[in-house]
C-alpha positions in Angstrom: 75.2 56.2 102.9 74.8 59.6 101.1 78.0 61.2 99.7 79.6 64.0 101.6 79.4 67.4 99.9 82.6 69.4 99.3 83.4 71.7 101.8 82.6 75.4 100.7 85.6 77.3 99.5 87.3 79.5 102.0 88.5 82.9 101.3 92.4 83.0 101.8 93.3 84.8 104.9 95.9 87.9 104.5 98.7 86.6 106.0 102.0 88.8 107.2 104.1 87.6 104.2 101.7 88.8 101.7 101.4 91.9 103.3 105.1 92.4 103.2 105.1 91.2 99.5 102.6 94.1 99.0 104.7 96.7 100.8 107.7 95.6 98.8 105.7 95.7 95.3 104.7 99.4 96.3 108.3 100.3 97.1 109.7 99.0 93.9 107.1 100.7 91.9 108.7 103.9 93.1 112.0 103.6 93.5 113.2 107.2 93.5 110.8 108.2 96.3 112.3 105.4 98.6 115.9 105.7 97.9 115.4 109.6 98.8 113.5 108.8 101.9 116.3 106.2 103.1 118.8 109.1 102.3 116.8 111.3 104.6 116.9 108.4 107.3 120.5 108.2 107.1 121.3 111.9 107.4 118.5 112.3 110.0 120.3 109.7 112.5 123.6 111.6 111.6 122.1 115.0 112.7 120.8 113.3 116.0 124.6 112.2 116.9 125.7 115.9 116.6 125.7 118.7 119.4 123.0 121.5 118.9 125.8 124.3 117.9 127.7 122.0 115.4 124.5 121.0 113.8 123.2 124.4 113.2 126.6 125.3 111.6 126.8 122.1 109.6 123.2 122.5 108.3 123.9 126.1 107.6 126.9 125.2 105.4 124.4 123.2 103.4 121.6 125.5 103.2 120.2 127.3 100.2 120.8 130.8 101.5 122.0 133.8 99.6 125.7 133.4 101.0 125.9 129.8 100.3 124.3 130.2 96.7 126.6 133.0 96.1 129.7 130.5 96.8 128.7 127.2 95.4 125.1 127.0 94.2 125.0 123.5 92.6 126.5 121.9 95.7 124.0 123.5 98.0 121.0 123.0 95.9 121.6 119.3 95.8 122.9 119.0 99.4 119.9 121.1 100.9 117.4 118.4 99.5 119.0 115.5 101.7 118.7 117.1 105.2 115.8 118.0 107.5 116.5 120.7 109.9 113.5 119.5 112.5 115.3 116.2 112.8 111.7 114.4 112.7 111.8 111.4 109.9 108.7 109.5 110.5 106.4 112.5 109.1 108.1 112.3 105.8 107.4 108.5 105.5 103.5 109.3 105.2 104.2 112.5 103.1 106.4 110.6 100.7 104.2 107.8 100.4 100.9 109.6 99.7 102.4 112.1 97.4 105.9 111.6 95.9 105.2 107.8 95.2 101.8 108.3 94.0 103.3 110.9 91.4 106.3 108.7 90.7 104.1 105.7 89.9 101.8 107.8 87.7 104.4 109.9 85.9 107.5 107.5 85.9 110.7 108.2 87.6 112.1 110.7 85.4 109.1 113.0 84.9 108.6 112.8 88.9 112.0 113.5 89.4 111.8 116.3 86.8 108.9 117.9 88.6 110.6 117.6 92.1 113.9 119.1 90.8 112.2 122.0 89.0 110.1 122.9 92.2 112.9 122.6 94.5 115.6 124.6 92.5 113.2 127.2 90.9 111.3 128.1 94.1 114.6 128.5 95.9 115.7 130.9 93.3 112.7 133.1 93.5 112.7 133.0 97.0 116.1 134.0 97.6 116.2 136.5 95.0 113.2 138.2 96.5 114.8 138.0 99.9 118.1 139.5 98.4 116.3 142.3 96.8 114.6 143.1 100.5 117.8 143.3 101.8 119.1 145.8 99.5 116.1 147.7 99.9 116.5 147.5 103.8 113.4 146.0 104.6 115.3 143.1 106.5 118.1 142.7 108.3 121.6 141.7 106.1 121.9 138.8 108.5 119.1 137.0 107.0 121.4 136.1 103.9 123.1 133.5 105.8 119.9 131.9 107.2 119.3 128.3 107.8 117.3 126.8 104.9 117.3 123.0 104.1 114.9 120.5 103.5 112.5 118.9 101.1 109.1 121.1 101.2 109.6 122.8 98.0 110.0 119.6 96.3 107.0 118.0 98.0 104.8 121.5 97.2 105.5 121.1 93.5 104.6 117.3 93.4 101.4 117.9 95.5 100.4 120.6 93.1 101.2 118.4 89.8 99.1 115.6 91.1 96.1 117.9 90.7 96.1 116.6 86.9 95.7 113.1 88.5 92.5 113.8 90.5 89.5 112.7 88.9 87.8 115.5 87.1 85.0 116.2 89.2 87.0 116.5 92.4 89.8 118.3 90.5 88.8 121.9 91.3 88.1 121.1 95.0 91.7 119.6 95.1 93.4 122.7 93.4 91.4 125.1 95.9 92.7 123.1 99.0 96.0 123.3 97.6 96.3 126.8 96.7 94.5 127.6 100.1 96.8 125.6 102.4 100.0 127.4 100.7 98.4 130.6 99.9 97.2 131.4 103.5 100.4 131.7 105.0 101.9 133.9 102.4 98.9 136.5 102.9 98.8 136.2 106.8 102.4 136.6 107.5 104.6 136.2 104.5 108.2 135.3 104.8 110.5 134.0 102.0 109.8 130.4 102.9 105.9 131.1 102.4 106.8 132.6 98.8 108.9 129.3 97.8 106.2 127.2 98.9 103.6 129.0 96.7 106.1 129.4 93.9 106.7 125.7 94.1 103.0 125.0 93.9 102.9 127.1 90.7 105.7 125.5 89.0 104.1 122.0 89.8 100.8 123.2 88.2 102.9 124.6 85.2 104.5 120.9 84.8 101.3 119.9 83.0 103.2 119.2 79.7 105.0 116.4 81.8 101.7 114.8 82.8 99.8 115.3 79.7 100.9 112.2 78.3 99.7 110.3 81.2 96.0 111.5 80.9 93.3 110.2 78.9 92.5 112.1 75.9 89.0 113.2 77.2 91.1 114.6 80.4 93.6 116.8 78.2 93.1 120.1 77.7 92.7 121.8 74.2 90.4 121.4 71.1 92.7 118.8 69.5 92.6 116.5 72.4 88.8 116.6 72.8 88.4 116.2 69.0 90.6 113.0 69.3 88.6 111.5 72.2 85.3 112.3 70.1 86.7 110.6 67.0 87.6 107.6 68.8 84.2 107.6 70.5 82.4 107.8 67.2 84.9 105.2 65.7 83.6 102.8 68.2 80.1 103.4 67.7 80.4 103.2 63.7 82.2 99.9 64.4 79.5 98.1 66.3 76.9 99.6 64.2 78.5 98.0 60.9 78.4 94.6 62.4 75.5 92.6 61.2 72.9 91.2 63.5 73.8 88.3 65.4 77.7 88.8 65.0 78.4 91.5 67.2 81.8 91.8 68.3 84.0 94.3 69.2 86.4 96.0 66.7 89.4 93.8 65.9 87.9 90.4 66.7 
């Protein structure tokens, strides 16, 4: 009797448990993103339990408008980043996973937080400063000083912009063009202080290149010194391989 041949190896099936482990691993790799997202979920649930009139007044007191910024700027700059005025939390799960989580995994939590905070704070101050000027000039009504302005869109715009440096070089100009187009068209067609804030946040995100520079490969960094460093590394590798006697080729260091 001929011996039976071993059964061919089977490809392991993707189980729900392995999928959950993958999701958990992704979340743990971007803790700041998902802690922030969880906080937004809690505050969104709270908002849905409020009456419309109370909700508007409640959010207005946590808005980064001129009135509240002049009273307690630190409080409202922090508080406004934890409330969503449209009451829809689910879209932010996608946006935070696609942009914030990727940026945090790439830059690290502290650098990612610095970019998001800079975009949120500086874009708010610039847009509200311009709004204050237009009020003084009589271009808009004084009541706009107490408008409702909460949300996380400025921080998101800044992070989307800084991810330009993460996109591979061949696609980077196209990505940057799409970002500038997306945030620039509303500013051109019907500008308001929110559109100005979004575009300002994009510029701030692009200005955060020094935070992203250390995460780039030498050949991706700008400047002659970085290009020379990449070139010297390449030449060193070539020289090291050339110096190996024939028949003993091995990578440098082995």
